[in-house]
C-alpha positions in Angstrom: 240.0 266.5 102.5 240.3 262.7 102.2 238.2 262.7 98.4 240.2 265.7 97.5 243.5 263.7 97.6 241.7 260.5 95.9 240.8 262.1 93.3 244.2 264.3 92.7 245.9 261.3 93.4 247.5 260.6 90.0 248.4 264.6 90.5 250.1 264.2 94.1 251.9 260.8 92.7 253.7 262.8 89.8 254.8 265.2 91.7 256.2 262.9 94.6 258.5 261.3 91.9 259.3 264.3 90.3 263.4 264.1 90.3 264.3 267.9 91.8 261.9 267.3 94.8 263.3 263.4 95.5 267.1 265.1 95.4 266.0 268.1 97.7 263.7 265.7 100.2 264.4 262.3 101.6 261.8 259.6 102.9 258.9 260.9 101.3 255.6 259.3 103.1 253.2 257.6 100.4 250.2 255.9 101.0 250.3 252.0 100.3 247.7 249.9 98.5 245.8 248.5 101.6 245.8 252.4 103.0 244.8 253.9 99.6 242.0 251.2 100.0 241.4 251.9 103.2 240.8 256.0 102.4 238.3 254.7 99.4 236.2 253.0 102.0 236.1 255.9 104.6 234.9 258.1 101.8 231.7 256.1 101.3 231.4 255.7 104.9 231.2 259.2 105.3 229.4 260.5 102.6 225.9 260.1 104.0 226.9 262.6 106.9 228.5 264.7 104.5 224.7 264.6 102.6 223.2 264.7 105.9 224.9 268.1 106.6 223.9 269.4 103.7 220.4 269.0 104.0 220.4 269.9 107.7 222.2 273.8 106.5 219.3 274.4 104.3 217.1 277.7 104.9 214.5 277.1 101.9 212.8 274.4 103.3 212.2 272.7 107.2 215.0 270.9 108.6 213.3 270.2 112.6 211.0 267.8 110.7 214.6 265.7 108.9 216.1 264.8 112.5 214.2 261.9 112.9 213.8 260.6 109.6 217.9 261.2 108.9 218.7 259.9 112.2 217.2 256.8 110.9 219.0 256.3 107.8 222.3 257.1 109.3 222.0 254.6 111.7 220.4 252.0 109.1 223.9 253.0 107.3 226.7 252.5 109.9 225.1 248.0 110.5 228.1 246.6 110.3 228.5 244.3 107.1 230.7 241.3 106.8 232.5 242.6 104.0 233.6 245.6 106.0 237.4 245.8 107.3 238.4 246.4 111.0 238.9 250.1 110.7 235.5 250.2 109.2 233.5 248.0 111.2 234.9 250.3 114.2 234.1 253.6 113.1 230.5 252.5 111.9 230.4 251.3 115.7 231.8 254.4 116.9 229.1 256.9 114.9 226.3 254.4 116.0 227.4 254.7 119.7 227.5 258.5 119.4 224.7 259.4 117.5 222.3 256.7 119.4 222.8 258.6 122.5 221.4 262.1 120.8 217.7 263.3 120.6 216.7 260.6 123.3 215.0 263.2 125.8 211.4 262.6 126.1 210.3 265.9 125.5 212.4 266.7 122.3 211.5 263.0 120.9 207.9 263.7 121.0 208.3 267.5 119.9 210.5 266.3 116.8 207.8 263.2 116.1 204.9 265.5 115.7 207.1 267.8 113.2 208.0 264.9 111.5 204.4 263.9 111.2 203.7 267.4 110.4 206.0 267.4 107.2 204.0 266.5 104.2 207.2 264.7 102.9 207.6 262.1 106.1 203.9 262.2 107.6 203.7 258.1 106.7 206.5 257.9 109.4 207.7 254.5 107.7 210.6 253.9 110.6 207.8 253.7 113.2 205.4 250.6 113.9 201.5 251.2 113.7 200.8 251.6 117.7 203.9 254.8 117.6 202.7 256.2 114.6 198.8 256.0 116.1 200.0 258.0 119.4 202.0 260.4 117.6 198.8 261.5 115.2 196.6 261.5 118.8 199.0 264.0 120.3 198.5 266.7 117.5 195.3 266.2 117.8 195.1 266.8 121.9 197.2 269.5 120.9 194.8 271.0 118.7 191.9 270.2 121.0 193.8 272.4 123.5 195.1 275.4 122.1 191.5 275.8 120.3 190.1 275.5 123.9 191.7 278.2 125.1 190.6 280.9 121.5 186.9 279.4 121.1 185.6 280.4 124.2 186.1 284.1 124.5 185.6 283.9 120.5 182.3 282.9 120.7 181.2 285.3 123.4 182.5 287.8 121.2 180.1 286.4 118.5 177.1 285.9 120.8 177.2 289.8 122.2 177.9 291.5 119.1 176.2 289.5 116.2 173.0 291.1 115.2 169.5 288.7 115.4 169.2 287.2 112.0 166.3 288.2 109.5 163.8 285.6 108.8 163.2 284.6 104.9 159.3 284.8 103.4 159.4 280.4 103.5 160.6 280.8 107.0 157.6 283.4 108.1 155.6 281.0 106.2 156.5 277.6 106.9 159.9 277.4 109.1 156.7 275.8 112.3 155.1 273.5 110.2 158.3 272.3 108.1 161.1 272.2 111.4 164.7 270.7 110.4 166.8 269.2 112.8 170.6 270.5 112.3 172.9 268.0 113.8 176.4 269.6 114.3 179.3 267.8 114.6 181.4 268.0 118.3 184.9 270.0 117.6 187.0 267.3 118.8 184.9 264.8 115.8 186.1 267.7 113.3 189.6 267.6 114.5 189.5 263.7 114.5 188.1 263.6 111.2 190.6 266.7 110.0 193.4 264.6 111.1 192.8 261.3 109.9 192.1 262.8 106.4 195.5 265.0 106.4 197.0 261.4 107.9 195.7 259.4 104.5 196.3 262.0 102.1 199.5 261.1 99.9 203.0 262.1 100.7 204.4 264.6 98.5 207.8 263.8 97.1 210.6 264.0 99.3 212.1 267.2 97.0 209.3 268.8 97.2 208.8 272.2 99.5 206.3 271.5 101.9 205.3 275.4 102.5 204.4 275.5 99.2 202.0 272.2 99.9 200.6 273.9 103.1 200.0 277.3 101.4 197.9 275.3 98.8 196.0 273.1 101.3 196.0 275.4 104.5 191.9 275.6 103.4 191.7 272.3 103.7 193.2 271.3 106.5 193.4 274.8 108.8 194.0 273.4 112.5 196.8 270.8 111.3 198.1 274.1 109.6 198.1 276.3 112.4 200.1 273.5 114.1 202.3 272.4 111.0 203.0 276.7 111.4 204.7 276.4 114.8 206.3 273.0 114.5 207.9 273.5 111.1 209.6 276.8 111.7 212.1 275.7 114.0 215.3 275.7 113.0 217.1 272.5 113.0 220.8 273.4 112.8 222.3 277.0 113.9 223.8 277.1 110.6 221.3 280.3 109.4 222.3 282.5 112.2 226.1 281.6 111.4 225.4 282.5 108.2 224.2 285.8 109.0 227.4 286.5 111.4 229.8 285.9 108.3 227.2 287.9 106.1 227.4 291.0 108.2 231.4 290.8 108.9 231.3 291.0 104.6 229.2 294.1 104.8 230.6 295.6 107.9 234.9 296.0 107.1 237.3 298.9 107.7 236.1 300.8 105.1 232.5 301.2 106.6 232.6 300.8 109.9 230.5 304.2 110.3 227.4 302.1 109.2 224.8 302.7 111.5 222.7 299.5 113.0 219.7 300.0 111.1 221.4 300.5 107.8 223.2 297.6 108.7 220.3 295.2 109.5 218.5 296.0 106.3 221.6 295.5 104.7 222.1 292.1 105.5 218.1 291.1 104.6 218.5 292.7 101.8 221.2 290.4 100.7 219.7 287.4 102.5 216.2 287.6 100.7 216.8 289.9 97.1 217.2 287.6 94.2 219.3 289.4 91.6 218.8 288.2 88.1 
């Protein structure tokens, strides 16, 4: 609202100075020069929050991984400066104090840190120190090992039970006992540590790139990390998407289409959200 007022300031003043309006209305209130400057300063102060709101409302890219980086950027922009007026300093302090209390639950913070590390745009974790970065990636390794420990035994047992015996080639029949080779299999934990380390050292993608496309391309290279990313990045950071679905349903089911069945409503909402019409 402030931004629109500043943009249309000349038109507003022109309308307020109209002779007919001045004769009909007395004591017209107009902003002083100081109030005008304050409005412009507030617009600049709130502009990052508007941008953050737009980013967090996205439905085509992960938003959970952006929560901590955006929180860090907002807090950084809310640091008071010497040239700030008293009103701007007060507004910055109020915003910073309110935001600092959010996302402080240890379990939630750990989850958000993992989601940020699994996003190839933010995996360098610039707002964390080296010890914190190391701990976050160690937590990723633990999560992968725990999930694989539950799945691997049953898979190996099933493979051992149903796999047919391997046939030996002619070369193996003749020279197998003479020229024995010792295959040194890496421990599974070492394989996961190497995979996570390789992912961490890989270059980050541009912030405008789509992490989902990157993971689709690199899934074969980082299979275990990709599975962990699929579980973390699918969680939306806001309820905007669900609220939009309610609005879409309200546009579809109106007084003239009140007899639509639930199944048809679901299909129409799905088509509206997913079908791109040229």
